[in-house]
C-alpha positions as CSV (number, residue, x, y, z in Angstrom):
1,M,-94.4,73.2,-20.2
2,Q,-91.4,71.9,-21.8
3,F,-89.9,71.9,-18.5
4,L,-92.3,69.3,-17.3
5,D,-91.6,67.0,-20.1
6,I,-88.1,66.7,-18.9
7,I,-89.1,65.9,-15.4
8,S,-92.0,63.7,-16.3
9,V,-91.7,59.9,-15.9
10,N,-92.2,57.9,-19.0
11,I,-92.7,54.3,-18.4
12,W,-91.6,53.3,-21.8
13,D,-88.3,55.0,-21.4
14,I,-87.8,53.3,-18.1
15,L,-88.6,49.9,-19.6
16,I,-86.3,50.5,-22.5
17,S,-83.5,51.6,-20.2
18,F,-84.0,48.6,-18.0
19,A,-84.0,46.3,-21.0
20,N,-80.8,48.0,-22.2
21,L,-79.3,47.5,-18.8
22,L,-80.3,43.9,-18.7
23,I,-79.0,43.2,-22.2
24,M,-75.7,45.0,-21.3
25,F,-75.4,43.0,-18.1
26,L,-76.0,39.7,-20.0
27,I,-73.5,40.6,-22.7
28,L,-70.9,41.7,-20.1
29,K,-71.5,38.7,-18.0
30,R,-71.0,36.4,-21.0
31,V,-68.1,38.3,-22.5
32,L,-66.3,39.8,-19.5
33,F,-67.3,38.4,-16.1
34,K,-67.1,34.6,-17.0
35,P,-63.6,34.9,-18.6
36,V,-62.4,37.0,-15.7
37,Q,-63.8,34.6,-13.2
38,R,-62.2,31.7,-15.1
39,M,-58.9,33.6,-15.0
40,F,-59.2,34.2,-11.3
41,E,-60.0,30.5,-10.7
42,T,-57.0,29.5,-12.8
43,R,-54.8,31.9,-10.9
44,K,-56.2,30.7,-7.6
45,K,-55.4,27.1,-8.5
46,Q,-51.9,28.1,-9.5
47,V,-51.3,29.9,-6.3
48,E,-52.6,27.0,-4.3
49,G,-50.4,24.7,-6.3
50,I,-47.4,26.9,-5.5
51,Y,-48.3,26.9,-1.8
52,A,-48.7,23.1,-1.9
53,E,-45.3,22.7,-3.6
54,A,-43.7,25.1,-1.1
55,D,-45.2,23.0,1.8
56,E,-43.9,19.8,0.2
57,S,-40.5,21.4,-0.3
58,R,-40.4,22.6,3.3
59,S,-41.4,19.2,4.7
60,A,-38.8,17.6,2.4
61,A,-36.2,20.1,3.6
62,V,-37.1,19.4,7.3
63,S,-36.8,15.6,6.7
64,M,-33.5,16.1,4.9
65,K,-32.2,18.3,7.7
66,Q,-33.2,15.7,10.3
67,E,-31.5,13.0,8.2
68,Y,-28.4,15.2,7.8
69,E,-28.3,15.8,11.6
70,S,-28.6,12.1,12.4
71,K,-25.9,11.3,9.9
72,M,-23.6,14.0,11.3
73,A,-24.2,12.6,14.8
74,S,-23.4,9.1,13.6
75,A,-20.3,10.4,11.8
76,R,-19.2,12.3,15.0
77,A,-19.7,9.1,17.0
78,E,-17.8,7.1,14.5
79,A,-15.0,9.6,14.3
80,D,-14.8,9.7,18.1
81,G,-14.6,5.9,18.1
82,L,-11.8,5.9,15.5
83,V,-9.9,8.5,17.5
84,R,-10.2,6.5,20.7
85,S,-9.2,3.3,18.8
86,A,-6.2,5.1,17.3
87,V,-5.2,6.5,20.7
88,Q,-5.4,3.0,22.2
89,T,-3.4,1.5,19.4
90,A,-0.8,4.2,19.7
91,Q,-0.6,3.6,23.5
92,K,-0.2,-0.2,23.0
93,R,2.5,0.4,20.3
94,S,4.2,2.9,22.7
95,D,4.1,0.4,25.5
96,A,5.5,-2.3,23.2
97,I,8.3,-0.1,22.0
98,V,9.2,0.9,25.6
99,A,9.1,-2.8,26.7
100,E,11.3,-3.8,23.7
101,A,13.8,-1.0,24.5
102,A,13.9,-2.0,28.2
103,S,14.5,-5.6,27.1
104,Q,17.3,-4.6,24.7
105,A,18.8,-2.4,27.4
106,S,18.7,-5.2,29.9
107,H,20.3,-7.6,27.3
108,L,23.0,-5.1,26.5
109,K,23.7,-4.5,30.2
110,Q,23.9,-8.2,30.8
111,K,26.2,-8.6,27.8
112,A,28.4,-5.8,29.0
113,E,28.6,-7.3,32.5
114,E,29.5,-10.6,31.0
115,E,32.2,-8.9,28.9
116,I,33.5,-7.1,32.0
117,A,33.6,-10.3,33.9
118,K,35.4,-12.1,31.1
119,E,37.9,-9.2,30.7
120,K,38.4,-9.3,34.5
121,R,39.1,-13.1,34.4
122,Q,41.4,-12.7,31.5
123,M,43.3,-9.9,33.3
124,L,43.6,-11.9,36.4
125,Q,44.9,-14.9,34.4
126,D,47.4,-12.6,32.7
127,V,48.5,-11.1,36.0
128,R,48.9,-14.6,37.6
129,G,50.9,-15.7,34.6
130,E,53.2,-12.7,34.8
131,I,53.5,-13.1,38.6
132,S,54.4,-16.7,38.2
133,D,56.9,-15.9,35.4
134,I,58.5,-13.2,37.7
135,A,58.4,-15.6,40.6
136,V,60.2,-18.3,38.6
137,S,62.7,-15.7,37.3
138,I,63.3,-14.6,40.9
139,A,63.6,-18.1,42.1
140,S,66.1,-19.0,39.4
141,K,68.2,-16.0,40.2
142,V,68.0,-16.8,43.9
143,V,69.1,-20.3,43.3
144,E,72.0,-19.1,41.2
145,R,73.4,-17.1,44.1
146,E,72.9,-16.5,47.7
147,I,70.6,-13.7,48.8
148,N,71.5,-11.1,51.3
149,A,69.4,-8.1,52.3
150,K,70.9,-6.0,49.5
151,D,70.1,-8.6,46.9
152,H,66.7,-9.1,48.3
153,Q,66.0,-5.4,47.9
154,G,67.3,-5.5,44.3
155,F,65.1,-8.4,43.4
156,V,62.0,-6.5,44.8
157,D,63.0,-3.4,42.9
158,E,63.5,-5.4,39.7
159,F,60.2,-7.2,40.2
160,I,58.4,-3.8,40.5
161,R,60.2,-2.5,37.4
162,N,59.2,-5.6,35.4
163,V,55.6,-5.5,36.5
164,G,55.5,-1.8,35.3
165,D,57.1,-2.7,32.0
166,K,54.7,-5.6,31.3
167,Q,51.6,-3.4,31.6
């Protein structure tokens, strides 16, 4: 019959086991479950804070990227404007230099033409003076003696020699 004692159901044992289970549950709940739940809540709040911070950082990064892109577009437009302005200024300066060079060339050409004309007039005056000197010299020799064909030829030859010597 001892065998039946082991299998038998004793109500007091069940109640004591149930009371022990209840006391153990309350102690564990107070000592273990609540601190663990508080730790989980704290960790959950930290994770949510990290996610919120990440979202704020992402939105700030997106806004900074948009601002950067707009500034870059503005800088490109400004650089293009500066390049166009520099090209126009260089073109105007080039045109001015070409015009000035053309003006100087025209002035130098005109001055050279005037110098040539002056030299030509001076040369003609010199030739006229020499011709008149030679003519006077010939006339004085003619007056000194009578001219025949041979003398006439001699005067012409002498005139030609003297014109060659003067130059």
